[in-house]
C-alpha positions in Angstrom: -5.2 -4.2 24.1 -5.4 -0.8 22.6 -4.9 -0.8 18.8 -2.2 1.7 17.7 -3.6 4.3 15.3 -1.4 3.7 12.3 -2.8 6.8 10.4 -1.4 9.1 13.1 2.1 8.4 11.7 1.1 10.3 8.5 1.1 13.5 10.6 4.5 12.9 12.2 7.8 14.1 10.7 9.5 10.8 11.7 7.4 9.1 9.0 5.5 11.3 6.5 8.6 12.5 4.6 9.7 8.9 4.0 6.1 8.0 3.0 6.0 10.8 0.4 9.4 10.0 -0.9 8.6 6.3 -1.3 5.2 7.1 -2.8 6.6 9.3 -5.5 9.4 6.8 -6.3 6.8 4.0 -6.8 4.6 6.4 -8.8 7.5 7.2 -11.1 8.4 3.6 -11.7 4.9 2.6 -12.6 4.1 5.7 -14.6 6.9 4.8 -16.9 6.4 1.0 -16.9 2.8 1.2 -17.8 3.3 3.9 -20.3 5.8 1.6 -22.0 3.3 -1.4 -21.9 0.7 0.8 -23.6 3.3 2.0 -26.1 4.2 -1.7 -27.0 0.7 -3.2 -27.0 -1.5 -0.4 -28.3 0.9 1.6 -30.5 4.1 -0.1 -31.6 2.2 -3.4 -32.1 0.1 -1.8 -34.8 2.9 0.2 -36.4 5.5 -2.6 -36.5 3.1 -5.6 -36.8 4.0 -7.4 -33.6 2.3 -10.7 -33.1 0.3 -11.5 -30.0 3.0 -13.7 -28.6 5.7 -11.0 -29.3 3.6 -8.4 -27.4 3.3 -10.8 -24.5 7.0 -11.5 -24.4 7.9 -7.8 -24.7 5.6 -6.8 -21.8 6.9 -9.7 -19.6 10.5 -8.6 -20.5 9.7 -5.1 -19.3 8.6 -6.5 -15.9 11.8 -8.6 -15.7 14.0 -5.6 -16.6 12.5 -3.6 -13.7 13.2 -6.5 -11.2 16.7 -7.7 -12.3 18.5 -4.7 -10.7 17.1 -5.7 -7.3 19.1 -8.9 -7.5 22.3 -7.0 -8.7 22.3 -3.9 -6.6 20.4 -4.5 -3.3 23.6 -5.7 -1.6 25.3 -2.4 -2.4 22.2 -0.5 -1.2 22.4 -2.5 2.1 26.1 -1.6 2.6 25.5 2.0 1.9 22.6 2.1 4.4 24.7 0.5 7.2 27.7 2.6 6.4 26.2 6.1 6.0 23.3 8.0 7.4 20.2 6.5 5.7 18.6 9.8 4.8 21.7 10.9 2.9 21.7 7.6 1.0 18.1 8.1 0.0 18.8 11.7 -1.0 21.6 10.6 -3.3 19.4 8.0 -4.9 16.8 10.6 -5.6 19.3 12.7 -7.5 20.0 9.7 -9.6 16.3 9.4 -10.2 16.2 12.8 -11.7 18.8 11.7 -14.3 16.7 8.6 -15.1 13.6 10.8 -15.7 15.5 12.7 -18.3 16.6 9.5 -20.0 13.1 8.1 -19.9 11.6 11.2 -21.4 14.0 10.9 -24.4 13.2 7.2 -24.8 9.4 7.7 -24.9 9.7 10.6 -27.4 11.9 8.6 -29.7 9.9 5.4 -29.2 13.3 3.5 -29.2 12.8 0.2 -27.3 16.4 -0.4 -26.3 16.6 2.9 -24.5 13.1 2.2 -23.0 14.4 -1.0 -21.5 17.6 0.7 -20.3 15.4 3.2 -18.5 13.3 0.5 -16.9 16.5 -1.2 -15.7 17.8 2.1 -14.3 14.5 2.7 -12.4 14.9 -0.8 -10.9 18.4 0.0 -9.9 17.2 3.2 -8.2 14.6 1.3 -6.2 17.1 -1.5 -5.3 19.5 1.1 -3.8 16.7 2.8 -2.0 14.9 -0.2 -0.5 17.4 -1.2 2.2 17.5 2.3 3.6 13.7 2.5 3.5 13.1 -0.6 5.4 15.9 -0.4 7.9 15.2 3.2 8.9 11.7 2.3 10.3 13.0 0.6 13.5 15.2 3.6 14.1 12.3 6.1 14.0 9.3 4.0 15.1 8.4 2.2 18.3 8.1 -1.5 18.1 4.3 -1.4 18.4 4.2 1.1 15.5 6.2 -1.1 13.1 3.2 -3.2 11.8 1.2 0.0 11.1 4.2 1.8 9.6 4.9 -1.1 7.2 1.3 -1.3 6.3 1.2 2.4 5.5 4.3 2.1 3.4 2.9 -0.9 1.6 -0.4 1.0 1.1 1.4 4.1 -0.2 3.4 1.9 -2.6 0.4 0.2 -4.1 -1.7 3.4 -4.2 1.3 4.9 -6.1 1.3 1.9 -8.4 -2.5 2.5 -8.8 -2.0 6.2 -9.6 1.0 5.5 -11.9 -1.0 2.8 -13.7 -3.9 5.1 -14.3 -1.9 8.1 -15.4 0.6 5.9 -17.4 -2.1 3.9 -19.3 -4.7 6.7 -19.8 -2.3 9.5 -20.6 -0.5 7.5 -23.3 -3.8 7.2 -25.2 -3.8 11.0 -25.8 -2.2 12.5 -28.8 0.5 14.3 -26.8 0.6 11.6 -24.1 4.3 10.9 -24.6 5.1 14.5 -23.7 2.7 14.6 -20.7 4.3 11.4 -19.3 7.8 12.8 -19.9 7.0 16.0 -18.0 5.4 14.2 -15.1 8.4 11.9 -14.7 10.7 14.9 -14.3 8.4 16.7 -11.9 7.9 13.6 -9.8 11.6 12.9 -9.5 12.4 16.5 -8.4 9.5 16.5 -5.9 10.7 13.2 -4.5 14.2 14.6 -4.0 12.7 17.6 -2.2 10.6 15.4 0.1 13.7 13.3 1.0 15.4 16.4 2.4 12.9 16.4 5.3 13.6 12.7 6.3 14.9 12.9 9.9 18.5 11.9 10.6 19.2 8.2 10.9 22.8 7.7 12.1 24.8 4.8 10.5 24.7 1.5 12.4 28.2 0.3 11.3 30.6 3.0 10.2 33.3 0.3 9.7 31.4 -1.4 7.0 33.3 -1.3 3.7 31.4 -0.5 0.5 32.3 -2.5 -2.6 30.7 -1.9 -6.0 31.5 -5.4 -7.2 27.8 -6.3 -7.3 28.3 -10.0 -8.1 30.7 -10.6 -5.2 28.6 -8.5 -2.8 25.3 -10.1 -3.8 26.8 -13.6 -3.2 28.2 -12.4 0.2 24.9 -10.9 1.3 23.0 -14.1 0.3 25.4 -16.2 2.3 25.1 -13.9 5.3 21.3 -14.0 5.1 21.2 -17.8 5.1 23.3 -17.8 8.2 20.6 -16.0 10.1 18.3 -17.9 12.5 15.4 -19.8 11.0 12.9 -17.4 12.4 14.4 -14.7 10.1 15.2 -17.0 7.1 11.6 -18.3 6.8 9.9 -14.9 6.8 12.4 -13.8 4.1 11.6 -16.8 1.9 7.9 -16.4 2.6 8.0 -12.8 1.6 9.9 -13.6 -1.5 7.2 -16.2 -2.4 4.6 -13.4 -2.3 6.6 -11.5 -4.9 6.9 -14.6 -7.0 3.1 -14.8 -7.2 2.3 -11.1 -7.1 4.7 -10.1 -9.9 3.2 -12.8 -12.2 -0.2 -11.3 -11.7 1.0 -7.7 -12.3 3.0 -8.6 -15.3 0.3 -10.7 -17.0 -2.7 -8.4 -16.5 -2.0 -6.6 -19.8 -1.7 -10.0 -21.7 -4.8 -11.3 -19.9 -6.9 -8.2 -20.7 -6.1 -7.9 -24.4 -4.9 -11.4 -25.4 -7.5 -13.5 -23.6 -10.5 -11.2 -22.7 -10.2 -9.1 -25.8 -10.4 -6.0 -23.6 -9.2 -2.4 -24.1 -6.8 -0.4 -21.9 -9.7 0.8 -19.7 -10.3 -2.8 -18.5 -6.5 -3.2 -17.9 -6.6 -0.1 -15.8 -9.6 -1.5 -13.8 -7.7 -4.7 -13.0 -4.6 -2.9 -11.9 -6.7 -0.5 -9.7 -8.4 -3.5 -8.1 -5.1 -5.2 -7.4 -3.5 -2.1 -5.9 -6.4 -1.3 -3.7 -6.8 -4.9 -2.6 -3.2 -5.2 -1.4 -3.5 -1.8 0.3 -6.7 -2.9 2.2 -5.2 -6.3 3.1 -2.1 -4.7 4.4 -3.9 -2.1 6.5 -6.1 -4.9 8.1 -3.0 -6.4 9.7 -2.8 -3.6 12.3 -6.4 -4.2 13.5 -6.1 -8.0 13.4 -2.8 -8.2 15.2 -3.4 -5.2 17.5 0.1 -3.9 16.9 1.8 -7.2 17.7 4.5 -8.4 15.4 3.3 -11.8 14.4 2.7 -14.1 11.4 -0.3 -15.7 12.8 -2.6 -14.9 9.9 0.0 -15.6 7.2 -1.0 -19.2 6.4 -4.7 -18.3 6.3 -3.9 -15.4 3.8 -1.8 -17.8 1.6 -4.8 -20.2 1.4 -7.1 -17.3 0.4 -4.7 -16.3 -2.3 -4.8 -19.8 -3.8 -8.6 -20.1 -3.6 -9.2 -16.9 -5.6 -6.3 -17.6 -8.1 -8.0 -20.9 -9.0 -11.4 -19.2 -9.3 -10.0 -16.7 -11.8 -8.9 -19.7 -14.0 -12.3 -21.4 -13.8 -14.2 -18.2 -14.4 -12.0 -17.4 -17.4 -13.1 -20.7 -19.0 -16.6 -19.1 -19.4 -15.3 -16.0 -21.2 -15.6 -16.0 -25.0 -13.6 -13.1 -26.5 -15.2 -11.6 -29.6 -14.0 -12.9 -33.0 -13.9 -9.4 -34.6 -11.0 -6.9 -34.3 -12.7 -4.4 -32.1 -11.7 -4.6 -28.4 -14.3 -5.0 -25.7 -14.9 -1.7 -23.8 -15.3 -1.3 -20.0 -19.1 -0.9 -20.1 -19.6 -4.0 -22.2 -17.2 -5.9 -19.9 -19.1 -4.8 -16.8 -22.4 -5.9 -18.4 -21.4 -9.6 -18.1 -22.0 -11.6 -14.9 -18.7 -13.6 -15.2 -16.8 -10.3 -15.5 -17.9 -9.4 -11.9 -16.7 -12.7 -10.7 -13.3 -12.0 -12.2 -13.3 -8.6 -10.6 -14.0 -10.0 -7.1 -11.4 -12.7 -7.6 -8.7 -10.2 -8.6 -9.5 -8.0 -5.6 -9.4 -10.9 -3.2 -6.2 -12.3 -4.5 -4.7 -8.9 -3.8 -6.4 -8.5 -0.4 -4.9 -11.8 0.8 -1.6 -10.8 -0.7 -1.5 -7.7 1.5 -2.6 -9.6 4.5 0.2 -12.1 3.9 3.2 -9.9 3.2 3.1 -7.0 5.6 3.7 -9.1 8.8 6.6 -10.9 7.2 8.4 -7.7 6.4 7.9 -6.4 9.9 9.2 -9.7 11.5 12.4 -9.4 9.5 12.9 -5.7 10.6 12.2 -6.5 14.2 14.3 -9.6 14.7 17.5 -8.5 12.9 20.4 -6.8 14.7 20.5 -3.1 14.2 24.2 -3.2 13.1 23.4 -5.4 10.1 19.7 -4.7 9.6 20.1 -2.9 6.3 22.2 -5.7 4.8 19.7 -8.4 5.9 16.9 -6.3 4.4 19.0 -6.1 1.3 19.3 -9.9 1.4 15.5 -10.0 1.6 15.2 -7.7 -1.4 17.6 -10.0 -3.3 15.4 -13.0 -2.5 12.4 -11.0 -3.6 14.0 -10.1 -6.9 15.3 -13.5 -7.5 11.9 -15.1 -7.1 10.4 -12.3 -9.3 13.0 -12.9 -12.1 12.3 -16.7 -11.9 8.6 -15.9 -12.1 9.1 -13.7 -15.2 11.4 -16.3 -16.9 9.0 -19.2 -16.1 6.1 -17.1 -17.4 8.0 -16.4 -20.6 8.9 -20.0 -21.1 5.3 -21.3 -20.5 3.8 -18.6 -22.8 6.3 -19.5 -25.5 5.2 -23.1 -25.5 1.5 -22.2 -25.8 0.2 -21.7 -22.3 -2.5 -19.1 -21.8 -2.5 -16.5 -19.0 -5.3 -18.3 -17.2 -3.1 -21.4 -17.3 -0.5 -19.4 -15.5 -3.0 -18.4 -12.8 -4.0 -22.0 -12.3 -0.4 -23.3 -12.1 0.8 -20.6 -9.7 -2.3 -21.0 -7.6 -1.7 -24.8 -7.2 2.0 -24.2 -6.4 0.9 -21.7 -3.8 -1.4 -24.3 -2.2 1.6 -26.4 -1.4 3.4 -23.4 0.1 0.4 -22.5 2.2 0.2 -26.0 3.6 3.9 -26.0 4.5 3.5 -22.6 6.1 0.6 -23.8 8.1 2.7 -26.6 9.6 5.8 -24.5 10.3 4.3 -21.2 11.4 4.1 -22.2 15.0 7.9 -22.8 15.1 9.3 -20.0 13.0 6.8 -17.1 13.2 5.7 -17.0 16.8 4.3 -13.6 18.1 7.0 -11.3 19.4 7.0 -10.7 23.1 
């Protein structure tokens, strides 16, 4: 069977404007979030005397504030995507993003945490409204054999944007005028994202009779009920995808705490870990197209879940051999790379991410392919709600465990063990609920 060339899509108008729009939105979110993390851990902590535990709780709260809107607003995003042309919905959301950029700039300049967290929440709301249109537009513009590749490219673009936003956000904030540089970049990125969205091809509404309600509690409950009424070969991929976000969000949220609080490392080591994680997910996601040869199948998902567990556990056991310095100076990147155990942690982090990318891309594609066109956006919204719910639970659980004295490696161990049970269950059920598409 000929393997579809997924990279060809980057030259086609049916895909590349969406790719650019999504890339810039993810870059914007992570530029601000990581700038805020650096502001809390490496600036406000010294100025205001935050304890180590307070820093860990504040950075975990930032991750939760970005995710909570997905639970609250994804249902509305799904209604809008089914009711109106999807490209118009995305363009409207991008105008909202420009307003958020202005608010975020003010929050960073003032260094006022309540406004910072409001900005994080607004960025999450922007992404929640955007996601159902983004995922449900792909089957309208791509052939079925292109869906695995298209989803892999979107996933790759997202995590490379996370990578770039992480690097720029963390490194720029260390400069004397870093706050002003980040503020300017936020505005430029939001405006450019809106301009890119104007080139997204027309995607007519699938259900013009769909009513749009802005009562997010009622609509969220309705979409969840509707999602659970779907066939099991749709429900199980949705729950499997949500589980990935439960694990992955914990890693992303705790890297800053792991770097400074456990390894005694500076922000350059934090940047390295986030780079490894982003590239690992991108590479794992792209491998799906070659392994599956364009087929829409979850055949490799249980194997990927097992790999995720193996390397999560190895991070824990490797961390036991790390002895942070007793003095106040943080370990630099070159000193960290000079230790053999550090390279084992580097490999572990990359492989956790690689298997995460291999795991999640087919599940997203299965949901897109098997849902009716008329309700696809709402079902994708239901999937986003499950993702966000699992991520919020992950953040809350992490906060509770940290507050009672758990270390970040303890979290890696516990989540890895929990994932082992999920992997075993998926191995048993995969043949029934995730068979290859015809």
